C-alpha positions as CSV (number, residue, x, y, z in Angstrom):
1,M,0.7,-21.8,-4.9
2,S,-0.2,-18.1,-5.2
3,I,1.4,-15.7,-2.7
4,P,1.5,-11.9,-2.4
5,H,4.4,-10.3,-4.2
6,T,5.3,-6.7,-3.5
7,F,6.7,-4.7,-6.4
8,V,8.1,-1.1,-6.1
9,V,8.0,0.6,-9.4
10,W,9.5,4.1,-10.2
11,V,7.9,5.8,-13.2
12,E,7.9,9.1,-14.9
13,N,5.4,11.4,-13.3
14,K,3.3,11.9,-16.4
15,P,-0.4,11.6,-17.4
16,G,-1.4,8.1,-18.5
17,V,1.4,6.1,-16.8
18,L,-0.9,4.6,-14.2
19,N,-3.3,3.5,-16.9
20,R,-0.5,1.8,-18.8
21,V,0.6,-0.1,-15.7
22,A,-3.0,-1.1,-14.9
23,S,-3.6,-2.2,-18.5
24,L,-0.5,-4.4,-18.4
25,F,-2.0,-6.3,-15.4
26,R,-5.4,-6.5,-17.1
27,R,-3.9,-7.8,-20.3
28,R,-2.0,-10.5,-18.4
29,N,-5.0,-11.4,-16.3
30,Y,-3.3,-10.5,-13.0
31,N,-5.4,-9.1,-10.2
32,I,-3.8,-6.2,-8.3
33,H,-4.5,-6.7,-4.7
34,S,-3.3,-3.2,-3.7
35,L,-1.8,-0.2,-5.6
36,N,-0.4,3.0,-4.2
37,V,1.1,5.8,-6.2
38,G,2.6,9.1,-5.1
39,T,5.4,11.5,-6.0
40,T,8.9,11.1,-4.6
41,Q,11.4,13.6,-3.5
42,D,11.9,14.3,-7.2
43,P,8.7,15.7,-8.6
44,R,9.5,14.2,-12.0
45,I,9.2,10.7,-10.5
46,S,6.3,8.8,-9.0
47,R,6.7,5.6,-7.0
48,M,4.2,2.8,-7.2
49,T,3.8,0.0,-4.7
50,L,1.8,-3.0,-6.1
51,V,0.8,-6.1,-4.3
52,V,-0.1,-9.0,-6.7
53,H,-1.0,-12.6,-5.7
54,T,0.9,-14.9,-8.1
55,E,3.1,-18.0,-8.1
56,P,6.7,-17.3,-7.3
57,A,7.8,-18.4,-10.8
58,K,5.6,-15.8,-12.4
59,A,7.0,-12.8,-10.4
60,P,10.1,-12.4,-12.7
61,L,7.8,-12.3,-15.7
62,I,5.7,-9.5,-14.1
63,E,8.9,-7.5,-13.4
64,A,10.1,-8.0,-16.9
65,N,6.8,-6.9,-18.4
66,L,6.8,-3.8,-16.2
67,Y,10.3,-2.9,-17.5
68,K,8.9,-3.0,-21.1
69,L,6.6,-0.1,-20.4
70,V,8.1,3.2,-21.8
71,N,7.7,5.3,-18.7
72,V,9.0,2.8,-16.2
73,I,12.3,3.7,-14.8
74,D,13.0,0.9,-12.3
75,V,11.3,-2.1,-10.8
76,Q,12.1,-4.0,-7.6
77,D,10.4,-7.2,-6.3
78,V,10.8,-6.5,-2.6
79,T,8.9,-9.6,-1.5
80,E,11.9,-11.4,-0.1
81,R,14.0,-8.3,0.7
82,P,14.2,-6.6,4.1
83,A,11.6,-3.9,3.9
84,V,9.3,-1.7,6.0
85,R,5.7,-2.5,5.0
86,R,2.9,-0.3,6.3
87,E,-0.8,0.3,5.6
88,L,-3.2,3.0,6.7
89,A,-6.8,2.3,7.5
90,L,-9.7,4.5,8.5
91,I,-12.3,2.5,10.4
92,K,-15.7,3.8,11.3
93,V,-17.3,2.0,14.2
94,R,-20.7,2.1,16.0
95,A,-19.9,3.7,19.4
96,M,-22.8,4.6,21.6
97,P,-21.9,6.5,24.8
98,G,-21.7,3.3,26.9
99,A,-19.2,1.6,24.6
100,R,-16.9,4.5,23.8
101,A,-14.3,3.9,26.5
102,E,-13.9,0.2,25.6
103,I,-13.4,1.2,21.9
104,I,-10.9,3.9,22.8
105,N,-8.9,1.5,25.0
106,L,-9.0,-1.1,22.2
107,A,-7.7,1.5,19.7
108,S,-4.8,2.4,22.0
109,V,-3.8,-1.3,22.4
110,F,-3.3,-1.3,18.6
111,R,-1.6,2.2,18.7
112,A,-4.5,3.6,16.7
113,H,-6.0,7.0,17.1
114,I,-9.5,8.4,17.2
115,V,-9.7,11.0,14.4
116,D,-13.4,11.8,14.4
117,A,-16.4,11.4,16.6
118,T,-20.2,11.8,16.2
119,P,-22.9,10.9,18.8
120,E,-23.2,7.4,17.3
121,T,-19.7,6.7,15.8
122,L,-16.0,6.9,16.2
123,T,-13.5,6.9,13.3
124,I,-10.2,5.2,14.1
125,E,-7.0,5.8,12.2
126,A,-4.6,2.8,12.3
127,T,-1.2,2.3,10.7
128,G,0.9,-0.8,10.6
129,T,1.3,-4.1,8.9
130,P,-1.7,-5.6,7.1
131,E,-1.8,-8.3,9.8
132,K,-2.1,-5.6,12.5
133,I,-4.9,-3.9,10.6
134,D,-6.6,-7.3,10.1
135,G,-6.3,-8.0,13.9
136,L,-7.9,-4.7,14.8
137,L,-10.8,-5.3,12.4
138,A,-11.3,-8.8,13.8
139,T,-11.3,-7.5,17.4
140,L,-13.8,-4.7,16.6
141,G,-16.0,-7.3,14.9
142,E,-19.6,-6.3,14.3
143,Q,-19.1,-2.7,15.5
144,V,-17.3,-1.9,12.2
145,L,-19.6,0.1,9.9
146,E,-17.1,1.2,7.2
147,V,-13.4,0.6,6.3
148,V,-11.1,2.2,3.9
149,R,-7.5,0.9,3.5
150,T,-4.6,2.3,1.5
151,G,-3.0,-1.1,0.7
152,V,0.6,-1.7,1.4
153,L,3.4,0.8,1.1
154,A,6.9,-0.7,1.1
155,M,10.4,0.7,1.3
156,T,13.6,-1.4,1.5
157,R,15.7,-1.1,4.6
158,G,19.2,0.5,4.6
159,L,21.0,2.4,1.9
160,A,19.8,0.2,-1.0
161,E,17.5,2.4,-3.0
162,G,17.3,0.5,-6.3
163,K,16.5,3.2,-8.7
164,R,19.1,2.1,-11.2
165,H,18.1,4.2,-14.1
166,L,16.8,7.4,-12.6
167,P,17.5,10.5,-14.8
168,A,20.0,12.9,-13.3
169,A,18.4,15.7,-11.2
170,S,18.2,18.9,-13.1
171,A,20.3,21.8,-11.9
172,A,18.1,24.3,-10.0
């Protein structure tokens, strides 16, 4: 049975690295459900969070294949580890004047914020677990005009940082 696996991958912050990682998944015929990339506190290092639906037995193979890439520094499968997982969504909804108060109240129930308004629409910013975002979207129903989601970001809890092979920080 295929389940979502969350991988955190530290890579060198260099051109072409994202393409190499994506090509690895393409070659192995794995579909990336979500992918986030950004720099870390060290500008030489980028951190990727990938969610891939696969059978549990194949997750170690994905991790091993990622390690084979030249610019990959460290890989963690955080699927079963204690971690904070969050997603950001911008949701544009139809909001005529008579319905605005209800939508604003609904957004507040989900701890979401109105970040833009036009005479016909409201744009809601929501952060939380993917399930929370799904719940907000289901509740908004047919009022939803447009959605953009970041996909999952994940960070393990506590002091465990993983990064086993990070290069030493350069002296400033």
